[in-house]
C-alpha positions in Angstrom: 274.2 223.0 93.1 277.5 220.9 93.1 279.3 220.4 89.4 281.4 216.7 89.7 283.4 216.4 86.4 284.2 213.1 84.9 286.5 213.7 82.1 287.4 210.4 81.6 283.7 209.5 80.4 283.0 213.5 79.4 280.6 213.6 82.0 279.1 216.1 84.3 277.2 215.2 87.5 275.6 217.8 89.5 273.9 217.6 92.4 272.7 219.3 95.8 271.2 218.3 99.1 268.0 220.0 100.1 267.4 221.7 103.4 265.0 218.5 104.2 268.1 216.2 103.7 266.7 215.3 100.5 269.8 214.0 97.9 269.3 215.2 94.4 271.2 214.2 90.8 270.9 215.6 87.7 273.4 214.3 84.8 272.3 216.0 81.8 272.5 214.4 78.2 273.0 217.0 75.6 270.8 215.8 72.6 269.5 212.9 74.4 264.8 212.9 73.6 264.1 210.7 76.3 264.2 212.0 80.1 264.2 209.4 83.0 263.5 210.0 86.7 263.6 207.9 89.6 262.7 208.7 93.2 263.9 206.1 95.3 263.9 205.4 98.7 266.8 203.3 100.9 263.5 201.3 102.0 263.8 197.2 100.5 262.3 194.1 101.7 265.0 193.1 104.3 264.4 195.8 106.3 261.7 194.3 108.9 263.6 195.8 112.4 264.5 198.9 112.5 265.1 201.9 115.3 264.8 205.4 114.6 267.3 207.2 116.5 265.2 208.6 119.8 262.3 205.7 118.7 261.8 202.5 120.3 262.7 199.6 117.5 259.8 198.4 115.6 259.3 195.1 113.7 257.1 195.0 111.2 255.0 192.4 109.0 257.7 190.5 105.6 256.6 192.3 102.8 255.3 195.6 103.8 257.7 197.4 101.6 256.2 196.0 99.0 253.0 196.6 99.9 253.7 200.2 100.6 255.1 200.9 97.2 251.7 199.5 95.4 249.4 201.7 98.0 252.2 204.9 97.3 250.3 204.7 93.5 246.2 205.4 94.7 245.5 209.3 95.2 241.8 210.4 97.0 241.4 211.7 92.9 242.1 208.5 91.5 245.0 206.3 90.5 248.1 208.3 89.3 249.0 206.4 86.7 246.4 208.0 84.6 248.0 211.6 85.4 251.1 210.2 84.2 249.6 209.1 81.3 248.1 212.4 80.1 251.2 214.2 80.8 253.0 211.8 77.5 254.5 210.2 80.6 255.7 206.2 81.3 255.3 205.7 85.2 256.0 202.9 87.3 257.8 201.5 90.6 259.7 198.3 92.1 260.7 197.6 95.6 264.0 195.2 95.9 265.8 193.8 99.2 267.4 197.2 99.8 265.5 200.1 98.4 262.2 201.3 96.8 262.3 202.9 93.4 259.4 204.8 91.6 260.4 206.5 88.0 259.0 207.9 84.9 260.3 208.2 81.8 258.8 210.5 79.0 260.1 212.9 76.1 257.7 216.2 77.0 256.2 217.9 79.7 259.5 216.7 82.4 258.4 219.2 84.7 254.8 218.4 85.3 255.6 214.8 85.4 258.8 215.7 87.9 256.2 217.7 90.3 254.1 214.7 89.8 256.7 211.8 90.9 257.7 213.9 93.8 254.5 215.0 94.7 252.6 212.0 95.0 255.7 210.1 96.5 255.8 212.8 99.6 251.9 212.6 100.1 250.7 208.8 101.3 246.8 208.4 101.5 246.1 204.9 103.2 242.7 204.2 104.4 241.5 200.7 106.4 239.5 200.2 103.1 242.2 200.2 100.5 244.6 198.3 102.4 242.2 195.6 102.8 241.6 195.9 98.9 245.4 195.6 98.4 245.7 192.3 100.3 243.7 190.8 98.2 245.5 192.1 95.0 249.3 191.5 96.1 247.5 188.2 98.1 246.8 187.1 93.9 250.7 188.0 92.8 252.0 186.6 95.5 250.1 183.2 94.3 251.5 184.0 90.6 255.0 184.1 91.3 254.9 180.8 94.0 253.9 179.0 90.6 256.7 180.6 88.8 259.4 177.9 88.1 262.1 181.3 87.4 261.0 183.1 90.2 260.8 179.5 92.9 264.3 178.7 91.7 265.7 182.0 92.3 263.9 182.3 95.5 264.7 178.7 96.3 268.1 179.1 96.2 268.7 182.4 98.7 266.3 180.2 100.8 268.9 177.4 100.7 271.9 179.6 101.6 270.2 181.8 104.3 268.8 180.4 107.8 268.6 184.0 109.3 268.9 187.0 107.3 265.3 188.6 105.8 266.9 188.7 102.4 265.5 184.8 102.1 262.2 185.7 102.7 260.4 186.7 99.8 259.6 190.3 98.5 256.6 190.4 98.2 256.1 188.3 101.8 253.5 185.9 102.6 249.7 186.1 102.2 250.0 185.1 105.8 252.4 188.3 106.7 250.5 190.8 104.7 247.3 189.7 106.1 248.5 191.5 109.5 249.4 194.7 107.4 247.6 197.6 108.5 247.3 201.5 107.7 248.9 202.4 111.0 251.9 200.3 110.2 252.2 201.3 106.5 251.9 205.1 108.1 255.1 203.7 110.4 257.1 202.7 108.1 256.3 205.3 105.5 257.2 208.1 108.4 260.8 206.6 109.2 261.8 205.1 105.5 260.1 208.2 103.3 261.8 210.8 105.3 263.6 213.3 103.0 266.9 212.1 104.0 266.6 208.5 103.4 265.3 209.7 99.6 267.5 210.2 96.6 265.8 212.0 93.6 268.1 211.3 90.1 267.2 212.8 86.8 269.1 212.2 83.3 268.4 213.1 80.2 268.2 216.0 77.7 267.8 218.7 80.7 268.9 221.9 82.2 270.6 221.4 85.8 269.4 224.5 87.2 265.9 224.4 86.1 265.6 221.3 88.1 267.1 222.1 91.3 264.9 224.9 90.9 261.7 222.9 90.9 262.7 220.8 93.4 264.0 223.8 95.7 260.9 225.2 95.4 258.4 222.0 95.8 260.4 221.3 98.9 259.9 224.7 100.7 256.3 224.2 100.8 256.6 221.0 102.4 257.0 220.8 106.3 259.5 218.1 107.5 260.4 217.3 111.1 264.4 216.5 111.3 265.1 213.0 111.4 268.2 211.0 113.1 269.4 208.1 112.1 267.8 204.7 110.4 269.5 201.5 112.5 268.8 198.0 110.7 268.8 195.5 113.0 269.9 192.0 112.0 270.3 188.9 113.9 273.5 187.2 113.3 273.4 184.7 110.3 274.8 181.3 110.9 277.7 179.4 109.3 277.6 177.5 106.7 274.2 177.2 104.6 270.4 176.4 105.7 270.3 173.5 103.2 272.8 172.1 101.0 270.4 171.0 98.2 266.6 172.4 98.4 263.9 170.9 95.4 260.6 172.6 94.1 258.0 170.4 91.7 256.5 172.4 89.0 255.4 171.4 86.1 258.8 172.5 83.5 259.8 171.1 80.1 263.5 171.1 81.7 264.8 170.9 85.1 265.9 174.5 86.6 269.1 174.3 88.4 270.6 177.0 90.3 273.9 177.1 92.6 275.7 179.2 94.2 278.2 180.7 97.2 276.9 182.4 100.4 279.6 185.0 101.6 280.6 184.9 104.8 282.7 188.4 105.2 280.8 190.9 105.1 280.7 194.8 106.1 282.1 196.4 103.1 280.3 199.7 101.5 281.4 202.4 99.8 284.6 202.3 97.5 285.5 199.0 99.3 282.4 197.4 98.1 282.4 198.6 94.7 285.9 197.0 94.3 285.1 193.4 95.8 281.6 193.3 93.6 283.6 194.2 90.4 286.0 191.8 91.3 283.8 189.0 91.9 281.7 189.8 88.6 284.7 189.7 86.2 286.1 186.6 88.2 282.7 185.2 87.6 282.6 186.3 83.4 286.2 184.5 83.3 284.9 181.5 84.9 281.6 181.3 83.2 280.9 183.6 80.8 279.6 183.2 76.7 283.1 183.4 75.0 285.1 180.7 77.6 285.8 177.2 77.3 283.7 175.7 80.3 280.3 177.4 78.6 281.3 175.9 74.7 282.1 172.7 76.9 278.8 172.5 78.7 277.1 173.6 75.9 278.5 171.1 73.4 277.6 168.6 76.2 273.9 169.9 76.0 273.6 170.5 79.5 273.5 174.4 78.9 271.1 176.5 76.7 271.0 180.2 76.2 269.1 180.5 79.7 272.4 179.9 81.1 273.8 183.2 83.1 275.6 183.6 86.8 275.5 186.9 88.5 276.8 188.2 91.9 274.1 189.8 94.5 275.8 191.9 97.1 275.1 194.6 100.0 276.7 195.4 103.2 274.6 192.7 105.2 274.8 189.7 102.1 276.3 188.6 99.7 276.1 186.0 97.0 276.4 184.1 93.7 274.0 182.6 92.1 274.7 180.7 88.8 272.7 178.5 86.1 269.5 178.0 83.9 267.6 174.9 82.3 269.7 171.9 82.2 268.6 168.4 81.2 270.9 167.2 83.6 271.6 169.1 86.8 274.1 167.1 88.6 276.4 165.8 85.4 276.0 170.3 84.6 277.3 170.2 88.5 279.8 167.7 88.2 281.6 169.6 84.9 281.2 172.7 86.8 282.7 171.8 90.4 285.4 170.3 88.4 286.8 173.0 86.6 286.2 175.8 89.5 288.5 173.5 91.2 291.2 173.6 88.3 290.9 177.1 87.9 291.0 178.1 91.2 294.4 175.7 91.9 296.0 177.4 88.5 294.5 180.5 88.3 293.1 182.3 85.4 295.7 183.3 82.0 296.4 186.9 81.5 295.4 186.7 78.3 292.2 185.9 79.5 291.8 188.3 81.9 292.6 191.2 79.7 290.3 190.4 77.5 287.7 190.1 79.9 288.0 193.3 81.8 287.9 194.9 78.3 284.5 193.2 77.4 283.4 194.6 81.0 285.0 198.2 80.5 283.0 198.0 77.2 279.8 196.8 78.5 280.2 199.6 81.1 280.4 202.4 78.7 277.4 201.0 76.8 275.7 201.4 79.5 276.2 204.9 79.9 274.1 205.8 76.5 270.8 204.2 78.5 269.1 206.9 80.7 267.4 203.9 82.6 269.9 202.2 83.2 272.3 205.0 84.6 269.3 205.9 86.8 269.3 202.4 88.6 272.6 201.6 88.5 273.5 205.3 89.9 270.9 204.5 93.3 272.2 201.4 93.9 275.4 202.3 94.1 274.8 205.5 96.1 272.7 203.5 99.0 275.6 201.3 99.3 277.8 204.2 99.8 279.7 204.2 96.2 279.8 205.8 93.1 278.9 204.8 89.6 281.2 207.0 87.8 284.1 204.9 89.8 283.6 202.0 88.2 286.1 202.5 85.0 289.2 203.8 87.4 288.4 200.5 89.5 288.0 197.8 86.5 291.4 199.7 85.1 293.0 199.1 88.5 292.0 195.6 89.3 295.3 193.0 88.9 294.9 189.2 87.6 296.5 188.5 91.1 293.6 190.4 92.8 290.7 188.7 90.7 292.5 185.3 91.4 292.3 185.9 95.0 289.1 187.0 94.7 287.8 184.0 93.4 289.6 181.7 95.9 287.8 183.7 98.7 284.2 183.6 96.8 284.3 179.9 96.4 283.6 178.2 99.7 282.8 174.7 99.4 281.2 175.3 103.0 279.0 177.7 101.6 277.5 176.1 98.7 273.8 175.7 98.2 271.6 174.0 95.4 268.4 174.9 94.2 266.2 172.7 91.6 263.1 172.8 89.7 261.7 169.6 88.6 258.5 168.0 87.7 256.5 166.2 89.5 
């Protein structure tokens, strides 16, 4: 067990890699009543073509990572949610573009719940019958999302940006793609991506690190995992430019929904470099579009935006894009006003006093986040799987310069990479 001290944050993180390759991290929070644990695999919806070292390349149906997540909660003796509930815990799971996370939160029976979490994720149970049954359940979920305007405008933007990269494919797949999933393909994906060497266990809360590590060591010693080589994810080259400059979907909405954003062309960053790029871009977008900016107030006064207006930046070594917008009565006017302001700012740069104020706000938000076990667990794993460290966020924010953030905005704002997604009433 290794202790890593972050003096500026007054935090100590403990870590250990098990003999089978499982990475375990524990962040004790003395005085915290709730403990939060995540057991995550570096496996998401974009990983539909891959090759395990020493094995043949495999292509699998779209949506299989999400399908697998659903099936993991089914055990021969019944639903695992009921077991967590009987032990005083709340459990859940989710699949994103690049990871699948299983989790629980509890204030009691932490050891029992941690054992339950580890054991059910490491004990798949797939049959022909339960796989066929799940297809109907997930098919209904897919239908619900297809009728959800917020989901459609968001994925419509990604579909407009990307022509080839699987990030543009809905995380749940399609009814047609999941229809081809079998128990055999589920086991293939499980054996590749749920090997302990591709997984991370994170525990945060009022726990004793040594007790957690002892529990995990004893648990893993009872299980036999053959060594596994590296997993190579396969992606075809993404063409330059966007797939569609503008995509429109018709659904019943009280106001049109408008999202736009820029697709990054420079990729391949990871670790500290990706973290710095990610934070610089988010700070630039806050300076440009945050709720305290003159542009935001102008748009609000013009009745072009509401409280739904927001912005985000999503980055990964293999893809990155911004997403900006919300509900608006006049999408074209909204785009016109924001475009004019972006051109002004990229020409003149941000003011030093605005930069310092926005940076302090970002640092404040980060420090508040460290009081939330849920946010710590999810952010830590997200950064770790991309080679970064959540606890490096503070020094990176402190070292960012105005010139660096201005340069990052100018690089990101490439009008040839702009895409717009709209949802409007029929």
